[in-house]
ChimeraX commands (.cxc) that place a marker at each C-alpha (Angstrom):
marker #1 position 30.04,-11.52,31.04 radius 0.5
marker #1 position 33.17,-9.59,31.64 radius 0.5
marker #1 position 33.85,-5.87,31.57 radius 0.5
marker #1 position 35.25,-5.94,28.02 radius 0.5
marker #1 position 32.18,-7.72,26.68 radius 0.5
marker #1 position 29.87,-5.33,28.54 radius 0.5
marker #1 position 31.68,-2.33,27.11 radius 0.5
marker #1 position 31.52,-3.79,23.61 radius 0.5
marker #1 position 27.81,-4.50,24.08 radius 0.5
marker #1 position 27.25,-0.91,25.26 radius 0.5
marker #1 position 29.00,0.43,22.18 radius 0.5
marker #1 position 26.89,-1.75,19.85 radius 0.5
marker #1 position 23.67,-0.98,21.73 radius 0.5
marker #1 position 24.40,2.75,21.67 radius 0.5
marker #1 position 25.09,2.74,17.93 radius 0.5
marker #1 position 22.50,0.32,16.61 radius 0.5
marker #1 position 19.64,0.80,19.03 radius 0.5
marker #1 position 19.81,4.10,20.86 radius 0.5
marker #1 position 21.35,6.37,18.21 radius 0.5
marker #1 position 19.25,4.81,15.46 radius 0.5
marker #1 position 15.97,5.28,17.35 radius 0.5
marker #1 position 16.94,8.71,18.66 radius 0.5
marker #1 position 17.69,9.91,15.13 radius 0.5
marker #1 position 14.46,8.41,13.80 radius 0.5
marker #1 position 12.32,10.20,16.40 radius 0.5
marker #1 position 14.14,13.52,15.92 radius 0.5
marker #1 position 13.75,13.34,12.14 radius 0.5
marker #1 position 10.06,12.46,12.31 radius 0.5
marker #1 position 9.35,15.12,14.92 radius 0.5
marker #1 position 10.94,17.68,12.61 radius 0.5
marker #1 position 9.03,16.33,9.60 radius 0.5
marker #1 position 5.64,16.53,11.33 radius 0.5
marker #1 position 6.33,19.96,12.82 radius 0.5
marker #1 position 7.24,21.21,9.34 radius 0.5
marker #1 position 4.11,19.63,7.84 radius 0.5
marker #1 position 1.95,21.26,10.50 radius 0.5
marker #1 position 3.50,24.67,9.84 radius 0.5
marker #1 position 3.05,24.24,6.08 radius 0.5
marker #1 position -0.64,23.38,6.35 radius 0.5
marker #1 position -1.20,26.37,8.63 radius 0.5
marker #1 position 0.53,28.71,6.18 radius 0.5
marker #1 position -1.39,27.30,3.22 radius 0.5
marker #1 position -4.68,27.66,5.07 radius 0.5
marker #1 position -3.87,31.23,6.09 radius 0.5
marker #1 position -2.77,32.06,2.53 radius 0.5
marker #1 position -6.13,30.92,1.18 radius 0.5
marker #1 position -7.91,33.12,3.70 radius 0.5
marker #1 position -5.75,36.10,2.69 radius 0.5
marker #1 position -6.60,35.42,-0.96 radius 0.5
marker #1 position -10.26,35.37,0.02 radius 0.5
marker #1 position -9.90,38.78,1.66 radius 0.5
marker #1 position -8.04,40.25,-1.32 radius 0.5
marker #1 position -10.60,38.84,-3.77 radius 0.5
marker #1 position -13.42,40.29,-1.66 radius 0.5
marker #1 position -11.80,43.72,-1.66 radius 0.5
marker #1 position -11.10,43.64,-5.40 radius 0.5
marker #1 position -14.67,42.57,-6.22 radius 0.5
marker #1 position -15.66,46.23,-6.39 radius 0.5
marker #1 position -13.64,46.74,-9.58 radius 0.5
marker #1 position -16.17,47.28,-12.36 radius 0.5
marker #1 position -14.68,44.93,-14.96 radius 0.5
marker #1 position -17.03,42.01,-15.51 radius 0.5
marker #1 position -14.53,39.19,-16.03 radius 0.5
marker #1 position -12.37,40.44,-13.13 radius 0.5
marker #1 position -15.36,40.73,-10.83 radius 0.5
marker #1 position -16.49,37.17,-11.67 radius 0.5
marker #1 position -12.96,35.86,-11.15 radius 0.5
marker #1 position -12.77,37.54,-7.74 radius 0.5
marker #1 position -16.16,36.12,-6.76 radius 0.5
marker #1 position -15.03,32.62,-7.73 radius 0.5
marker #1 position -11.78,33.00,-5.79 radius 0.5
marker #1 position -13.71,34.37,-2.78 radius 0.5
marker #1 position -16.00,31.34,-2.90 radius 0.5
marker #1 position -13.36,28.62,-3.45 radius 0.5
marker #1 position -10.51,29.76,-1.18 radius 0.5
marker #1 position -12.38,29.32,2.13 radius 0.5
marker #1 position -13.28,25.78,1.08 radius 0.5
marker #1 position -9.64,25.02,0.27 radius 0.5
marker #1 position -8.49,26.64,3.52 radius 0.5
marker #1 position -10.92,24.49,5.49 radius 0.5
marker #1 position -9.81,21.38,3.60 radius 0.5
marker #1 position -6.16,21.98,4.52 radius 0.5
marker #1 position -7.06,22.66,8.15 radius 0.5
marker #1 position -9.13,19.47,8.24 radius 0.5
marker #1 position -6.29,17.51,6.63 radius 0.5
marker #1 position -3.87,18.76,9.28 radius 0.5
marker #1 position -6.26,17.83,12.07 radius 0.5
marker #1 position -7.11,14.46,10.56 radius 0.5
marker #1 position -3.48,13.51,10.10 radius 0.5
marker #1 position -2.71,14.74,13.62 radius 0.5
marker #1 position 0.50,16.60,12.86 radius 0.5
marker #1 position 0.41,18.45,16.18 radius 0.5
marker #1 position -0.26,15.33,18.25 radius 0.5
marker #1 position 2.37,13.27,16.44 radius 0.5
marker #1 position 4.93,16.05,16.82 radius 0.5
marker #1 position 4.24,16.11,20.56 radius 0.5
marker #1 position 4.51,12.32,20.88 radius 0.5
marker #1 position 7.83,12.29,19.05 radius 0.5
marker #1 position 9.15,15.25,21.07 radius 0.5
marker #1 position 8.22,13.52,24.33 radius 0.5
marker #1 position 10.10,10.41,23.21 radius 0.5
marker #1 position 13.15,12.46,22.21 radius 0.5
marker #1 position 13.12,14.16,25.63 radius 0.5
marker #1 position 12.77,10.83,27.46 radius 0.5
marker #1 position 15.59,9.28,25.44 radius 0.5
marker #1 position 17.81,12.25,26.28 radius 0.5
marker #1 position 17.06,11.69,29.97 radius 0.5
marker #1 position 17.83,7.99,29.57 radius 0.5
marker #1 position 21.14,8.85,27.91 radius 0.5
marker #1 position 22.21,10.50,31.16 radius 0.5
marker #1 position 22.11,7.03,32.76 radius 0.5
marker #1 position 24.58,5.58,30.26 radius 0.5
marker #1 position 27.59,4.22,32.12 radius 0.5
marker #1 position 30.95,5.81,31.43 radius 0.5
marker #1 position 33.65,3.11,31.14 radius 0.5
marker #1 position 36.28,5.65,32.24 radius 0.5
marker #1 position 34.58,6.25,35.60 radius 0.5
marker #1 position 33.64,2.67,36.50 radius 0.5
marker #1 position 35.58,1.14,39.35 radius 0.5
marker #1 position 34.45,-2.48,39.09 radius 0.5
marker #1 position 32.73,-4.85,36.69 radius 0.5
marker #1 position 29.60,-5.34,38.82 radius 0.5
marker #1 position 29.00,-1.58,39.02 radius 0.5
marker #1 position 29.34,-1.21,35.25 radius 0.5
marker #1 position 26.96,-4.13,34.62 radius 0.5
marker #1 position 24.42,-2.67,37.04 radius 0.5
marker #1 position 24.56,0.78,35.39 radius 0.5
marker #1 position 24.41,-0.77,31.92 radius 0.5
marker #1 position 21.32,-2.77,32.86 radius 0.5
marker #1 position 19.62,0.33,34.31 radius 0.5
marker #1 position 20.43,2.36,31.19 radius 0.5
marker #1 position 19.12,-0.28,28.78 radius 0.5
marker #1 position 15.98,-0.79,30.87 radius 0.5
marker #1 position 15.25,2.95,30.81 radius 0.5
marker #1 position 15.75,3.20,27.03 radius 0.5
marker #1 position 13.58,0.15,26.35 radius 0.5
marker #1 position 10.86,1.40,28.73 radius 0.5
marker #1 position 10.83,4.73,26.88 radius 0.5
marker #1 position 10.51,3.05,23.49 radius 0.5
marker #1 position 7.84,0.68,24.76 radius 0.5
marker #1 position 5.85,3.57,26.27 radius 0.5
marker #1 position 5.97,5.40,22.93 radius 0.5
marker #1 position 4.65,2.32,21.15 radius 0.5
marker #1 position 1.91,2.09,23.78 radius 0.5
marker #1 position 0.78,5.61,22.86 radius 0.5
marker #1 position -0.02,4.38,19.35 radius 0.5
marker #1 position -2.02,1.51,20.77 radius 0.5
marker #1 position -4.10,3.98,22.79 radius 0.5
marker #1 position -4.71,6.08,19.68 radius 0.5
marker #1 position -5.89,3.03,17.73 radius 0.5
marker #1 position -8.30,2.06,20.52 radius 0.5
marker #1 position -9.88,5.52,20.40 radius 0.5
marker #1 position -10.50,5.27,16.67 radius 0.5
marker #1 position -13.96,4.15,15.69 radius 0.5
marker #1 position -14.70,2.21,12.52 radius 0.5
marker #1 position -16.80,4.09,9.99 radius 0.5
marker #1 position -20.49,3.56,10.41 radius 0.5
marker #1 position -22.20,2.06,7.39 radius 0.5
marker link #1:1,2 radius 0.2
marker link #1:2,3 radius 0.2
marker link #1:3,4 radius 0.2
marker link #1:4,5 radius 0.2
marker link #1:5,6 radius 0.2
marker link #1:6,7 radius 0.2
marker link #1:7,8 radius 0.2
marker link #1:8,9 radius 0.2
marker link #1:9,10 radius 0.2
marker link #1:10,11 radius 0.2
marker link #1:11,12 radius 0.2
marker link #1:12,13 radius 0.2
marker link #1:13,14 radius 0.2
marker link #1:14,15 radius 0.2
marker link #1:15,16 radius 0.2
marker link #1:16,17 radius 0.2
marker link #1:17,18 radius 0.2
marker link #1:18,19 radius 0.2
marker link #1:19,20 radius 0.2
marker link #1:20,21 radius 0.2
marker link #1:21,22 radius 0.2
marker link #1:22,23 radius 0.2
marker link #1:23,24 radius 0.2
marker link #1:24,25 radius 0.2
marker link #1:25,26 radius 0.2
marker link #1:26,27 radius 0.2
marker link #1:27,28 radius 0.2
marker link #1:28,29 radius 0.2
marker link #1:29,30 radius 0.2
marker link #1:30,31 radius 0.2
marker link #1:31,32 radius 0.2
marker link #1:32,33 radius 0.2
marker link #1:33,34 radius 0.2
marker link #1:34,35 radius 0.2
marker link #1:35,36 radius 0.2
marker link #1:36,37 radius 0.2
marker link #1:37,38 radius 0.2
marker link #1:38,39 radius 0.2
marker link #1:39,40 radius 0.2
marker link #1:40,41 radius 0.2
marker link #1:41,42 radius 0.2
marker link #1:42,43 radius 0.2
marker link #1:43,44 radius 0.2
marker link #1:44,45 radius 0.2
marker link #1:45,46 radius 0.2
marker link #1:46,47 radius 0.2
marker link #1:47,48 radius 0.2
marker link #1:48,49 radius 0.2
marker link #1:49,50 radius 0.2
marker link #1:50,51 radius 0.2
marker link #1:51,52 radius 0.2
marker link #1:52,53 radius 0.2
marker link #1:53,54 radius 0.2
marker link #1:54,55 radius 0.2
marker link #1:55,56 radius 0.2
marker link #1:56,57 radius 0.2
marker link #1:57,58 radius 0.2
marker link #1:58,59 radius 0.2
marker link #1:59,60 radius 0.2
marker link #1:60,61 radius 0.2
marker link #1:61,62 radius 0.2
marker link #1:62,63 radius 0.2
marker link #1:63,64 radius 0.2
marker link #1:64,65 radius 0.2
marker link #1:65,66 radius 0.2
marker link #1:66,67 radius 0.2
marker link #1:67,68 radius 0.2
marker link #1:68,69 radius 0.2
marker link #1:69,70 radius 0.2
marker link #1:70,71 radius 0.2
marker link #1:71,72 radius 0.2
marker link #1:72,73 radius 0.2
marker link #1:73,74 radius 0.2
marker link #1:74,75 radius 0.2
marker link #1:75,76 radius 0.2
marker link #1:76,77 radius 0.2
marker link #1:77,78 radius 0.2
marker link #1:78,79 radius 0.2
marker link #1:79,80 radius 0.2
marker link #1:80,81 radius 0.2
marker link #1:81,82 radius 0.2
marker link #1:82,83 radius 0.2
marker link #1:83,84 radius 0.2
marker link #1:84,85 radius 0.2
marker link #1:85,86 radius 0.2
marker link #1:86,87 radius 0.2
marker link #1:87,88 radius 0.2
marker link #1:88,89 radius 0.2
marker link #1:89,90 radius 0.2
marker link #1:90,91 radius 0.2
marker link #1:91,92 radius 0.2
marker link #1:92,93 radius 0.2
marker link #1:93,94 radius 0.2
marker link #1:94,95 radius 0.2
marker link #1:95,96 radius 0.2
marker link #1:96,97 radius 0.2
marker link #1:97,98 radius 0.2
marker link #1:98,99 radius 0.2
marker link #1:99,100 radius 0.2
marker link #1:100,101 radius 0.2
marker link #1:101,102 radius 0.2
marker link #1:102,103 radius 0.2
marker link #1:103,104 radius 0.2
marker link #1:104,105 radius 0.2
marker link #1:105,106 radius 0.2
marker link #1:106,107 radius 0.2
marker link #1:107,108 radius 0.2
marker link #1:108,109 radius 0.2
marker link #1:109,110 radius 0.2
marker link #1:110,111 radius 0.2
marker link #1:111,112 radius 0.2
marker link #1:112,113 radius 0.2
marker link #1:113,114 radius 0.2
marker link #1:114,115 radius 0.2
marker link #1:115,116 radius 0.2
marker link #1:116,117 radius 0.2
marker link #1:117,118 radius 0.2
marker link #1:118,119 radius 0.2
marker link #1:119,120 radius 0.2
marker link #1:120,121 radius 0.2
marker link #1:121,122 radius 0.2
marker link #1:122,123 radius 0.2
marker link #1:123,124 radius 0.2
marker link #1:124,125 radius 0.2
marker link #1:125,126 radius 0.2
marker link #1:126,127 radius 0.2
marker link #1:127,128 radius 0.2
marker link #1:128,129 radius 0.2
marker link #1:129,130 radius 0.2
marker link #1:130,131 radius 0.2
marker link #1:131,132 radius 0.2
marker link #1:132,133 radius 0.2
marker link #1:133,134 radius 0.2
marker link #1:134,135 radius 0.2
marker link #1:135,136 radius 0.2
marker link #1:136,137 radius 0.2
marker link #1:137,138 radius 0.2
marker link #1:138,139 radius 0.2
marker link #1:139,140 radius 0.2
marker link #1:140,141 radius 0.2
marker link #1:141,142 radius 0.2
marker link #1:142,143 radius 0.2
marker link #1:143,144 radius 0.2
marker link #1:144,145 radius 0.2
marker link #1:145,146 radius 0.2
marker link #1:146,147 radius 0.2
marker link #1:147,148 radius 0.2
marker link #1:148,149 radius 0.2
marker link #1:149,150 radius 0.2
marker link #1:150,151 radius 0.2
marker link #1:151,152 radius 0.2
marker link #1:152,153 radius 0.2
marker link #1:153,154 radius 0.2
marker link #1:154,155 radius 0.2
marker link #1:155,156 radius 0.2
marker link #1:156,157 radius 0.2
marker link #1:157,158 radius 0.2
view
């Protein structure tokens, strides 16, 4: 290959591989972090409702007292269900995995060759190869994390 082809390849690789994957991981990290925060707030809100219902149970109006008792009984169950859902789905762990990949891709980006600072074709090709190898290793390592998670999962016992 020549320097012009290498530079064109770098531009295509940067746009259609690196930027695409980088954006995907950033978006999903944000999505899972938001989902984790939402489930925490919902769970906490149910516990606050439980507290309020418990305090208001002393009001001596029959229908109100029964309603408060029902709320005080149901809200902890719903709070626990949301906490279990968050843990089961692994929002925190997925957010961490995606953040690690984003950080590693940002480090790999630092290796990207700058066509303006390259003196010769061989140097550019060497830097390009190193950059691509680092990006692909990062993406492959992230995929490997999912394989490890699947291995740890146990099939349901019948």
